[in-house]
C-alpha positions in Angstrom: 174.6 149.9 -161.0 170.4 150.9 -159.6 167.8 150.3 -161.4 166.1 153.4 -163.3 161.7 152.5 -162.4 161.8 153.1 -158.8 157.6 152.9 -158.5 156.0 155.5 -155.7 152.2 155.4 -155.8 152.3 159.5 -154.6 154.0 160.3 -157.7 151.9 158.2 -159.8 148.6 159.4 -158.8 149.2 163.2 -159.1 150.7 163.2 -162.2 148.6 160.5 -164.0 145.6 159.7 -162.0 142.1 160.7 -162.7 141.6 164.4 -161.4 144.8 165.7 -163.1 143.6 164.2 -166.9 139.5 165.5 -165.3 141.8 169.0 -164.5 142.9 170.5 -168.4 140.7 170.4 -171.6 143.4 168.3 -172.4 142.8 165.4 -169.9 139.1 165.7 -170.5 139.8 165.0 -174.0 142.1 161.1 -173.4 139.4 160.4 -170.8 136.9 161.1 -172.9 138.4 158.7 -175.4 139.4 155.9 -173.6 135.3 155.6 -172.8 135.3 155.6 -175.6 137.3 153.0 -176.8 135.8 150.3 -173.6 139.2 150.9 -172.0 138.4 149.1 -168.1 141.4 151.6 -166.1 140.7 155.5 -167.9 144.0 156.3 -165.9 145.7 154.8 -162.8 
């Protein structure tokens, strides 16, 4: 049996990265909320 999670940096950045979040209204909202909460890292 193989392990399920096989991380790839490119995929990670392209699906959850800062620029991707910035692109949509919903994603921008997420960044806004995370800023308000005081997160050290806003996105991957």
